[in-house]
C-alpha positions as a Markdown table, in Angstrom:
| # | Residue | x | y | z |
|---|---|---|---|---|
| 1 | Met | 0.0 | 0.0 | 0.0 |
| 2 | Leu | 1.2 | 3.5 | -0.9 |
| 3 | Pro | 2.1 | 5.7 | 2.1 |
| 4 | Gln | -0.1 | 8.4 | 0.5 |
| 5 | Tyr | -1.8 | 9.4 | -2.7 |
| 6 | Arg | -3.8 | 12.3 | -4.1 |
| 7 | Thr | -7.4 | 11.8 | -5.2 |
| 8 | Val | -10.8 | 13.6 | -5.0 |
| 9 | Arg | -13.0 | 13.7 | -2.0 |
| 10 | Ala | -16.4 | 13.0 | -3.5 |
| 11 | Phe | -18.6 | 13.4 | -6.6 |
| 12 | Gly | -18.3 | 16.8 | -8.2 |
| 13 | Thr | -19.6 | 18.5 | -11.3 |
| 14 | Ala | -19.1 | 21.9 | -13.1 |
| 15 | Glu | -20.1 | 23.3 | -16.4 |
| 16 | Ile | -18.4 | 25.6 | -18.8 |
| 17 | Val | -19.6 | 27.1 | -22.1 |
| 18 | Ile | -17.3 | 27.4 | -25.1 |
| 19 | Lys | -18.6 | 28.9 | -28.4 |
| 20 | Lys | -22.2 | 27.9 | -27.4 |
| 21 | Ser | -21.3 | 24.3 | -26.7 |
| 22 | Arg | -21.9 | 23.1 | -23.1 |
| 23 | Phe | -19.1 | 21.0 | -21.5 |
| 24 | Ile | -20.1 | 19.4 | -18.2 |
| 25 | Gly | -17.3 | 17.9 | -16.2 |
| 26 | Phe | -18.1 | 15.1 | -13.7 |
| 27 | Ala | -15.5 | 13.5 | -11.4 |
| 28 | Lys | -15.6 | 10.9 | -8.7 |
| 29 | Pro | -13.2 | 8.8 | -6.6 |
| 30 | Val | -13.3 | 5.1 | -7.5 |
| 31 | Ser | -11.4 | 2.0 | -6.2 |
| 32 | Thr | -12.1 | -0.5 | -9.1 |
| 33 | Glu | -12.6 | -0.4 | -12.8 |
| 34 | Glu | -16.1 | -1.7 | -12.3 |
| 35 | Glu | -17.0 | 1.4 | -10.3 |
| 36 | Ala | -15.5 | 3.6 | -13.0 |
| 37 | Val | -17.4 | 1.9 | -15.8 |
| 38 | Ala | -20.7 | 2.0 | -13.8 |
| 39 | Phe | -20.2 | 5.8 | -13.2 |
| 40 | Ile | -19.6 | 6.4 | -16.9 |
| 41 | Glu | -22.6 | 4.4 | -17.8 |
| 42 | Gly | -24.7 | 6.3 | -15.3 |
| 43 | Ile | -23.7 | 9.6 | -16.7 |
| 44 | Lys | -24.5 | 8.4 | -20.2 |
| 45 | Lys | -27.9 | 7.2 | -19.1 |
| 46 | Glu | -28.6 | 10.6 | -17.4 |
| 47 | His | -27.3 | 12.6 | -20.4 |
| 48 | Trp | -28.6 | 10.2 | -23.1 |
| 49 | Asn | -29.4 | 13.2 | -25.4 |
| 50 | Ala | -25.9 | 14.8 | -25.1 |
| 51 | Thr | -23.7 | 14.9 | -28.3 |
| 52 | His | -20.9 | 13.1 | -26.5 |
| 53 | Asn | -20.0 | 11.7 | -23.1 |
| 54 | Cys | -16.2 | 11.4 | -23.2 |
| 55 | Ser | -14.3 | 9.9 | -20.3 |
| 56 | Ala | -11.1 | 8.7 | -18.7 |
| 57 | Tyr | -10.1 | 7.0 | -15.5 |
| 58 | Met | -6.9 | 5.9 | -13.8 |
| 59 | Ile | -6.9 | 3.3 | -11.1 |
| 60 | Gly | -4.2 | 1.4 | -9.0 |
| 61 | Glu | -1.2 | 2.1 | -6.9 |
| 62 | Arg | 1.0 | 2.2 | -9.9 |
| 63 | Asp | -1.7 | 3.5 | -12.3 |
| 64 | Glu | -2.1 | 0.0 | -13.7 |
| 65 | Ile | -5.5 | 0.7 | -15.2 |
| 66 | Gln | -5.8 | 3.6 | -17.6 |
| 67 | Lys | -8.6 | 4.0 | -20.0 |
| 68 | Ala | -9.9 | 6.8 | -22.2 |
| 69 | Ser | -12.9 | 7.2 | -24.6 |
| 70 | Asp | -13.5 | 9.8 | -27.2 |
| 71 | Asp | -17.1 | 8.7 | -27.6 |
| 72 | Gly | -17.4 | 9.8 | -31.2 |
| 73 | Glu | -15.2 | 12.9 | -31.1 |
| 74 | Pro | -12.2 | 12.8 | -33.4 |
| 75 | Ser | -9.5 | 10.4 | -32.2 |
| 76 | Gly | -7.3 | 11.9 | -29.5 |
| 77 | Thr | -9.3 | 15.1 | -29.0 |
| 78 | Ala | -11.3 | 14.2 | -25.9 |
| 79 | Gly | -10.5 | 11.0 | -23.9 |
| 80 | Lys | -6.8 | 11.4 | -24.0 |
| 81 | Pro | -6.8 | 15.1 | -22.9 |
| 82 | Ile | -9.1 | 14.1 | -20.0 |
| 83 | Leu | -6.6 | 11.4 | -19.0 |
| 84 | Glu | -3.7 | 13.8 | -19.3 |
| 85 | Val | -5.4 | 16.1 | -16.8 |
| 86 | Ile | -5.7 | 13.3 | -14.3 |
| 87 | Lys | -2.0 | 12.5 | -14.8 |
| 88 | Asn | -0.8 | 16.1 | -14.7 |
| 89 | Gln | -2.6 | 16.7 | -11.4 |
| 90 | Gly | -1.0 | 13.6 | -9.9 |
| 91 | Leu | -4.3 | 11.9 | -9.1 |
| 92 | Lys | -5.1 | 8.3 | -8.5 |
| 93 | Asn | -8.3 | 6.2 | -8.3 |
| 94 | Val | -10.4 | 8.8 | -10.2 |
| 95 | Val | -12.9 | 8.7 | -13.0 |
| 96 | Val | -13.8 | 11.8 | -15.1 |
| 97 | Val | -16.6 | 12.3 | -17.7 |
| 98 | Val | -17.0 | 15.4 | -19.8 |
| 99 | Thr | -20.4 | 15.7 | -21.4 |
| 100 | Arg | -20.8 | 17.9 | -24.5 |
| 101 | Tyr | -24.0 | 19.4 | -25.8 |
| 102 | Phe | -23.1 | 20.8 | -29.2 |
| 103 | Gly | -23.8 | 24.5 | -29.7 |
| 104 | Gly | -23.6 | 24.6 | -33.5 |
| 105 | Ile | -20.0 | 26.0 | -33.8 |
| 106 | Met | -17.2 | 23.7 | -34.8 |
| 107 | Leu | -14.2 | 23.9 | -32.5 |
| 108 | Gly | -11.5 | 22.1 | -34.6 |
| 109 | Ala | -9.1 | 19.5 | -33.1 |
| 110 | Gly | -7.1 | 22.1 | -31.1 |
| 111 | Gly | -10.3 | 23.7 | -29.7 |
| 112 | Leu | -11.7 | 20.3 | -28.7 |
| 113 | Ile | -8.6 | 19.4 | -26.8 |
| 114 | Arg | -8.6 | 22.6 | -24.9 |
| 115 | Ala | -12.4 | 22.3 | -24.2 |
| 116 | Tyr | -12.2 | 18.8 | -22.9 |
| 117 | Thr | -9.1 | 19.7 | -20.9 |
| 118 | Asp | -10.9 | 22.6 | -19.3 |
| 119 | Gly | -14.0 | 20.5 | -18.7 |
| 120 | Ala | -12.0 | 17.9 | -16.9 |
| 121 | Val | -10.2 | 20.5 | -14.8 |
| 122 | Ala | -13.5 | 22.1 | -13.8 |
| 123 | Gly | -15.0 | 18.7 | -12.8 |
| 124 | Leu | -12.0 | 17.8 | -10.7 |
| 125 | Ala | -11.9 | 21.1 | -9.0 |
| 126 | Ala | -15.6 | 20.7 | -8.0 |
| 127 | Ala | -14.8 | 17.2 | -6.6 |
| 128 | Glu | -12.3 | 18.7 | -4.2 |
| 129 | Gln | -8.8 | 17.2 | -4.2 |
| 130 | Val | -7.6 | 15.5 | -1.1 |
| 131 | Tyr | -4.8 | 13.2 | 0.1 |
| 132 | Gln | -5.4 | 9.7 | 1.3 |
| 133 | Val | -2.7 | 8.9 | 3.9 |
| 134 | Leu | -2.0 | 5.4 | 5.2 |
| 135 | His | -2.3 | 5.2 | 9.0 |
| 136 | Arg | -2.0 | 2.2 | 11.3 |
| 137 | Glu | -4.5 | 1.3 | 14.0 |
| 138 | Ile | -2.7 | 1.0 | 17.4 |
| 139 | Arg | -4.7 | 0.3 | 20.5 |
| 140 | Val | -3.2 | 1.4 | 23.8 |
| 141 | Glu | -4.6 | -0.1 | 27.0 |
| 142 | Ile | -3.7 | 1.9 | 30.2 |
| 143 | Asp | -4.8 | 2.3 | 33.8 |
| 144 | Tyr | -7.0 | 5.3 | 34.4 |
| 145 | Thr | -4.2 | 7.0 | 36.3 |
| 146 | Trp | -2.3 | 7.4 | 33.0 |
| 147 | Leu | -5.2 | 8.8 | 31.0 |
| 148 | Gly | -4.7 | 12.5 | 31.5 |
| 149 | Lys | -1.0 | 12.4 | 30.8 |
| 150 | Val | -1.3 | 10.2 | 27.7 |
| 151 | Glu | -4.1 | 12.2 | 26.2 |
| 152 | Asn | -2.2 | 15.5 | 26.7 |
| 153 | Glu | 0.9 | 13.9 | 25.1 |
| 154 | Leu | -1.1 | 12.6 | 22.2 |
| 155 | Arg | -2.6 | 16.0 | 21.6 |
| 156 | Gly | 0.8 | 17.6 | 21.7 |
| 157 | Arg | 2.1 | 15.1 | 19.2 |
| 158 | Gly | -0.9 | 15.7 | 16.9 |
| 159 | Thr | -1.8 | 12.0 | 16.7 |
| 160 | Leu | -5.2 | 11.2 | 15.2 |
| 161 | Leu | -7.5 | 9.3 | 17.7 |
| 162 | Gly | -10.4 | 7.0 | 17.1 |
| 163 | Glu | -12.9 | 5.8 | 19.7 |
| 164 | Thr | -11.9 | 5.4 | 23.4 |
| 165 | Ala | -13.2 | 2.4 | 25.3 |
| 166 | Phe | -13.8 | 2.6 | 29.0 |
| 167 | Ala | -13.8 | -0.7 | 31.0 |
| 168 | Asp | -11.6 | -1.9 | 33.8 |
| 169 | Lys | -8.9 | -0.1 | 31.9 |
| 170 | Val | -9.0 | 2.6 | 29.2 |
| 171 | Thr | -8.2 | 1.6 | 25.6 |
| 172 | Leu | -7.3 | 4.4 | 23.2 |
| 173 | Leu | -7.4 | 3.9 | 19.5 |
| 174 | Cys | -4.4 | 5.8 | 18.0 |
| 175 | Leu | -3.9 | 6.3 | 14.3 |
| 176 | Pro | -0.3 | 7.4 | 13.6 |
| 177 | Lys | 0.9 | 7.5 | 10.0 |
| 178 | Glu | 2.1 | 4.1 | 8.8 |
| 179 | Thr | 5.6 | 5.5 | 8.2 |
| 180 | Glu | 5.7 | 6.7 | 11.9 |
| 181 | Ala | 4.0 | 3.6 | 13.5 |
| 182 | Asp | 7.2 | 1.9 | 14.8 |
| 183 | Ala | 8.5 | 5.1 | 16.3 |
| 184 | Phe | 5.1 | 5.8 | 17.8 |
| 185 | Ile | 5.1 | 2.4 | 19.5 |
| 186 | Ala | 8.5 | 3.0 | 21.0 |
| 187 | Trp | 7.5 | 6.5 | 22.1 |
| 188 | Met | 4.3 | 5.2 | 23.8 |
| 189 | Thr | 6.2 | 2.3 | 25.5 |
| 190 | Asp | 8.6 | 4.9 | 26.9 |
| 191 | Leu | 5.8 | 7.3 | 27.8 |
| 192 | Thr | 3.9 | 4.7 | 29.8 |
| 193 | Gln | 7.1 | 3.2 | 31.3 |
| 194 | Gly | 6.2 | -0.1 | 29.7 |
| 195 | Gln | 2.9 | -0.3 | 31.7 |
| 196 | Gly | 0.7 | 0.2 | 28.6 |
| 197 | Val | -0.5 | -2.8 | 26.6 |
| 198 | Ile | 0.0 | -2.0 | 22.9 |
| 199 | Leu | -1.8 | -3.9 | 20.2 |
| 200 | Gln | -1.3 | -3.3 | 16.5 |
| 201 | Gly | -4.3 | -3.4 | 14.1 |
| 202 | Glu | -4.6 | -3.1 | 10.4 |
| 203 | Ser | -3.5 | -0.2 | 8.2 |
| 204 | Arg | -6.1 | 2.0 | 6.5 |
| 205 | Tyr | -6.3 | 5.3 | 4.6 |
| 206 | Val | -7.4 | 8.5 | 6.2 |
| 207 | Glu | -8.4 | 11.6 | 4.3 |
| 208 | His | -6.3 | 14.7 | 4.7 |
| 209 | Ala | -7.1 | 18.1 | 3.1 |
| 210 | Glu | -3.4 | 18.7 | 2.9 |
| 211 | Leu | -0.1 | 17.1 | 3.9 |
| 212 | Ser | 1.5 | 17.9 | 7.2 |
């Protein structure tokens, strides 16, 4: 799993008008090719009367899956420019559709490339770009007498926290970054003077608006 990657937060859409043609950009985060295809088909069904529904998506840790469709536009003037926007913005696990309603004025190959590029940029901006950062779940079980000190130290360290369970002892769910997990465990062991019980869980991605 990648330590981090850039993607979009959620579905977003935006429209631009170029020489009377409407270009509507749609973007969404996806984790599989099946999700991407279903999204594209959904847009096509919703905008069945559009002149074109051009699309591109890029999926996988190493961008293993890359597809683009001109959907009837001249070859290389729509799908490829959309895919290039995804690449140039350094995004992963994203699908983009740019729907065109023809306005009666021909744009030419260069004009089409610029229009679909701008449509993709608009759609991605509306979807809000974020980072997915890999964190590791680490549960720390401590006596109640340690709770105040540990919580203060965790706040000072800026560690993300999940739920806290209260029973005979207190269990804190800590979410340090995966790259810092081993150092965090050593730090917590030292902080609790070895009296805390530390259990490692699975790694999972957490959304960040920006990298710290």
